[in-house]
N, C-alpha and C positions, 0 to 999 in steps of 0.2 A: 246098857250093861254096867253093872257096878264094878269098879276096879279100885284097888288099894293104892294109895300113895306110898311109895317105898322110900322116897328121898325128896327133899326140897333143897335145891341149890340156889342160895340167895346171891344175886349179882349186885344188888343195891337194896335200899329200903323199899323201892317200888317195883323191882323186877326180880323174877325168880323163874327157875326151870323146875317143872314138876315131873318127877319120874314115876311111872306107874308100872304095875305088875302084869300088864297085858300087852300083847302085840296085835295091832289092828291091820297089819300088812299095808300100812300107809306108804305112799310114794311121796317124794319131795314136791311140795306145792299143795298137797291135799290137806283137808281140815277135818275136824270132828266137832260135834255139838257136845259141849261139856256142861254138866249140871252139878252145882254145889247145893246140897240140901239146905233149903231155906232161902235160896236165891234163884234168879232166872237162869235159863239155859242160854249159853252163848257160844258162838263159833270161835275155835282156836286152831291155828295152823300147827301141824306137827313140826317140831324142831329136830326130831329123830323118830325112829319107829316107835319108841316108848316114852317120848317126852313132849311136853308143851312148855313153851317159854312165854311168859305173860307179864304185862306191865299193868300196874294198878291205876286204872282211870275211872273206875266206878265201883259200886258195891260188890258185884260178883268177882271182878278181877282182883279187888283188894282181898276178898275172902280167899281166893286162890293163892295169892302171894303170901298170905299169912297161914295157909293150911299146914298141918303137921304130918310127918310120916306116920303111917298107921291109920289115917283117916280114909274115908271112902268118897269117891265122886262117881257120877254117872257119865258115861261116854257113849255117844252114837257116832258111828263112822266106820271107815274113812270115806269121805265124800269128795266130789269134785274132780276136776281135770288137773293132772299133775304137769310139772315141767317136762318138756321133751329134752332129753340129755344129748348134748353135742360136745365134741372135743374143741379145744381152743376157745374157751369161754371166758366171758367177763361177767362178774357178779357185782351189781350196784345196789347198795342198801342204805336206808336211812333209819336210824333208831331201832325200834322193835321190829321193823321190817326185815331185819336180819334173821328172824326166827325160822321161816321156811327156807331161806337161802342157806342157812347153816347146814340144814339137812341136805340140800342140793349139793353144797360144796363137798360134803363127805362122800356122797355118791359119785360125784365126778372124780374125786381122788381115787376112790376104790376101783374105778374103771381105767385108772392111769391116764386120765384126760388132763390136759393143760388147763389151768384155771387161774385167773387173776381176780382180786377183790378190791373194790373201792367202797369204803364203809365210813359213814359219818353220823354224828349226833351233836346235840347241843353241848354236851360236856362228856368227860371221860366216864362219869357214872352211868351214862346211857350207852356206852360202847360195851355191849354185853360180852363179846369175845374179842380178844386182841392177840390171838395166836395163829391167825391165818398166814400161810406162806404166800409170797409174792403179792403183798397187799399194801394199799395206801389208806391211811386213816385221816379223818378230818374232824375237828371239833370247833364249833362256832366260838367258844371262849378260849381256844388255844391250849386247853388243858392236856391234850394228847395229840400228837401228830401235827398235821397241817392246820394252821389257824384259818378257818373258813368253812365252806360247805361242801357237800358231796358234789354239787353242780360245778363248783370251782375246779375240783379235781377231774371231773369228767370232761370238762372243756379243754383240759390239757392233754387228754388221752388220745392216742391214735386209734379211734374206734373202728376204722375200716379193716383192721387186721384180724378182728375176731369173727369166728363163725357163728357165735351165739352170744347174746347179751341178755342177762336176766335181771329184772328190777323189782324191788318191793319197797314200799314206804308210804308216807302220807300222800294224799292226792296232789297236794301242792308240788311235792318233789317230782312225782310222776309226770305232771303236766310240763314242768320245766325240762325234764329229760326228753319227753316226746318232741318238744320244739327243737331240741338239739338233733335228735335222731332223724326227724323227717327231712332235714336238709342234707343229710350225709349218708344215710343207710337204707338198705332194702328192708321193707316192713317185716318180712319173714325172719329176719335176723333177730328181732326183738321179742322177748316174752315178758309181759307184765303180770304180776300177781296183784289183783285188785282187792281192796277192802270195801265192804258194803254191809249194811245192816242185813243180817240173815236170821230168819226166824225158824223155818222148818228144816232147811238143809238139803231138801230133796226136790226142789223145783216146783212146789205146789202153791205156796202162799203168795208169791209175787212181790215180796218185800225187797228183793235184791235185783230187780229187773233194770237193765241198762236202757239208755235212750233208744238203742237199736233193737231192743227186744230180747237180747241175750240175758240169761240169768247167771249171776255170779256163782251161785251154789252148784248149779248143774252144768252149765256151759263153761264155767271157769272153776276156780278163781284165777287160773292162768289163761291169759289170752295173748294172741299175737298182736302186734302193733296195729295191723289193719282192722282187727276186730274191735278195738277200743277208740277208733277215730272219733266217734260221736261223743265220747266222754271228754275229750281233750280239745 
């Protein structure tokens, strides 16, 4: 489906939120396959019902970051399994991994659920949003909040008091979090949003299959901790 870009919100030279004129009835954690004319189709998580937040890491993502209001893009979706919403939640994000979790955060607040956020990046330029309530921020260079990493903050947190913990970020971060959680928490408490190369988005091509046979596009991208044990 072709949709019009109605607004481009630049967070930095490499990160932008793309606002579109269509609602795909997405839920937090779901994604769409997005096509920019002249470039390849790529998966992007919804950062709200009508936005995608993207970081330029290749040709297609660079084209999206630099797109202008009034231009058109192709969107297929929404696809995948969403987050399961629970009260008394902790959100943990690294860098651009906050995109789907921002969507989740807003949904939790709309349900009057209690939610805490731990959010980190290399520098303040990569902290896309800094307006969360009840939040702790970390930057590796000390340019905003705590000087250190997301993991440093998580290790200081009383994790056992939360009913649900939601995580998204690079695989290196998720592996470190997994090691912390497996010693302290019940697996069903944790929900991971995984990133994987996705080509079709509907579970046919096999490009995003995990070691245990689950497909990120169809069975995820949101998984419980017990479902991703083979990856970590």
